[in-house]
KOLRO-279050 format. One record per residue (C-alpha): residue in one letter; x negated, y negated, z negated. Coordinates in steps of 0.001 Angstrom, whole numbers, plus 500000, padded with zeros to 6 digits. Example, Ala and Ser with C-alpha at 12.3 -4.5 7.8 and 13.67 -1.06 7.14 Angstrom:
BEGIN
A487700504500492200 S486330501060492860 
REM end
This chain:
BEGIN
M633320646377806391 P633857642607806280 E637132641440804794 G639492639065806555 D638074636030804766 T634600636798806134 L635876636891809730 H637850633687809284 R634772631965807810 T632810633146810840 A635450631838813249 N635608628533811371 R631832628192811692 L631681629083815401 R634786627216816552 P633540623602816231 V630350624504818105 L631795626695820875 A635422625773821506 G635898623333824348 K632254623597825466 P631053624806828874 L629188628085828753 V625447627868829413 G624781631597829253 L626267634904828107 T624123637975827458 L625721641297826526 H624051644567825559 H626041647808825819 A629384646015825952 S632486647967826908 G635755646919828521 G634684646076832057 G636218642602832027 R635061639845834378 R631918638231833034 P632348634488832451 Q629963632361834476 A627882629389833433 G630013626269833396 E633232628009832337 R634806626457829282 I635222628383826041 E638893627911825195 A639111629230821635 V637461631174818834 D639921633096816678 A639895635673813907 V642688638241813951 G642346640450810922 K638829641858811224 H638481641120814954 L636720638045816319 L637990636827819700 I636176634329821926 R638458633300824808 F637221631819828082 E639131629529830438 R639658632052833252 G641307634628830998 T638377636723829798 T638081637508826075 L635019638692824176 R636221640869821288 T633925642013818499 H634583644115815406 M631885644085812740 R632731647283810826 M629931647937808319 S626918646660810246 G627791643650812398 S627456639912811860 W627565636666813842 H624786634101813419 L624676630517814675 Y621403628841815660 R620280625572817126 S618846626102820592 G615258627276820219 E615620628070816521 R614047631343815406 W616566634145814843 R616793635694811401 K617283639208812811 R615330641185815385 P616302640329818994 E616825643999819852 L619766644054817421 A621649641422819440 R624808642782821085 A626168639468822402 V624550636058822881 V626776633076823683 E624929629881824619 V626300626371824901 D624460623071825025 G622432622804821838 W623641626031820197 T623314629804820403 A625786632211818745 V624436635739818326 C626383638854817383 F624035641357815760 A624605645109815408 A628384645084815868 P629693648548816811 V632481647039818947 V631627644480821636 E634161644371824425 L634728642060827387 T638322642260828635 D641074640226830196 G643315638359827785 S646249640773827952 T644032643767827171 A642479641943824220 A645957641111822946 A646966644757823266 K643942645792821182 V645251643807818200 A649003644226818813 H649254647106816319 L648045644923813462 G650390643614810817 P650544639947809790 D647126638408809170 L647051637688805435 T644107635292805857 N645901633097808379 P646381629627806840 G649768629441808533 I651149632659807057 T654775632399805961 A657095634095803480 E658728635786806468 D655337637262807434 I654938638736803946 D658458640161804122 A657610641730807486 A654517643364805978 V656612644821803151 E658986646278805752 R656051647713807722 M654847649462804570 D658254651121804242 V658208652289807860 L654568653161808520 V653330654696805283 D654105658040803666 P656016657231800437 N653620659500798555 E650555657575799738 A648605655814797005 I649030652056797063 G645233651625797043 N645092653335800423 A648172651568801784 L646667648132801163 L643785649029803486 D646136649993806323 Q645722647154808826 R648995648126810541 I650850646863807480 A648956643614807046 C645445642876808201 G642569641349806306 V642356643397803098 G639196645458802631 N637752647302799689 V636940644190797650 Y640411642682797732 K642124646050797443 S640608646478793992 E640920642820792981 V644563642454794032 L645647645596792211 F643876644384789075 A645437640930789357 C648910642484789568 G648289645140786909 V649059648008789284 S647260651351789316 P645461652023792624 F646721655595792392 A650427654802792052 S652441656041795016 V654038653522797334 A657445655025796509 S656940654400792786 L656652650636793311 D659699648492793848 V659956646005796700 A659206643061794433 T655936644625793275 R654843645478796796 R655624641966797925 R653685640521794993 L650655642612795950 L650682641375799542 D651338637782798504 T648451637937796016 A646183639438798673 S647037636586801035 R646379633961798383 Q643015635481797422 L641879635856801024 R642906632329801995 Q641151630721799033 N637869632288800171 T637750631125803787 D635570628147802863 T633037629851800587 S630790632907800687 R631081633293796902 Q634207635393796623 R636719634189794067 A639589636413793063 T641380636895789758 V639060635340787188 P636898632211786998 E633753634361787031 G634601635552790551 L635402639256790877 A637146641047788037 V636482644723788778 F634765645225792133 R631293646765791643 R631588646359787855 T631583650065786969 R631176650657783212 Q631080646911782533 P633749645517780185 C637038644448781717 R637211640665781741 R640683640846780197 C640603643612777602 G637011644817777303 T637679648396778431 P634882649711780699 V635784649388784384 E636032652729786173 A635363653679789795 R635938656666792026 P636324657485795746 Q639837657239797102 G641510658137800390 R640424659866803564 L637370657640803958 A636444657940800260 R636247654179799770 I635281653366796178 T638136651984794099 Y637469649974790927 W640055649524788182 C640623648993784472 P642293652062782922 T643851649930780180 C645183647042782269 Q646197649224785201 G646656652725783817 A644833656027784266 P644861657959787586 R647849660173788197 
REM end
């Protein structure tokens, strides 16, 4: 599943091309929601990323919401340019003068009115990738962790809970915990407020520094410290990095048993 930085990079790429432009054409395949279909000539008001959702808003109140999950992606082409994926994989095609934005293979493509689209993301915590995030937003996410998560839940699972704060996926879960020296298997209750705040603040910093590059940078100059580095030496201490499934969805967690401690 794309992380928050990926969705913000996508929005940043689409926004200058689409926002403020009159729609030339909109093609949807198997879209849900039942919202009013924007017509040619309607202006595209905004392109926004909210956590892992991409929202394209039209001037008469309709919003196109997509969620990539594991398979989806947005591509941008000059008009007439050959697509890099098969046309039958296209779920949404947004055309403006000179450009075509194509959403391929996204499991969630929904056309709704603006209030319904807002309701679909209302449960999300503060967006850690938002360039305007504040200290108060981080504090609110810490409070949401206290309220919404079982105290016995492992912190590795809690960081993926988009109700607490949105944007963190499996890459940054592992990288943030390594950066802060915290075991992914420590319970939320075992960590003091300062540590939980440091984790969320670090996650926000790492996500925001990657909104302008596809080469993910995290804790170390080489890029990623532990993610997908099973049995390779830790970049800090040389201990082999370990990995194992964690949580209900069995997402793979990567960690250094010396820098972060053994599972409990």
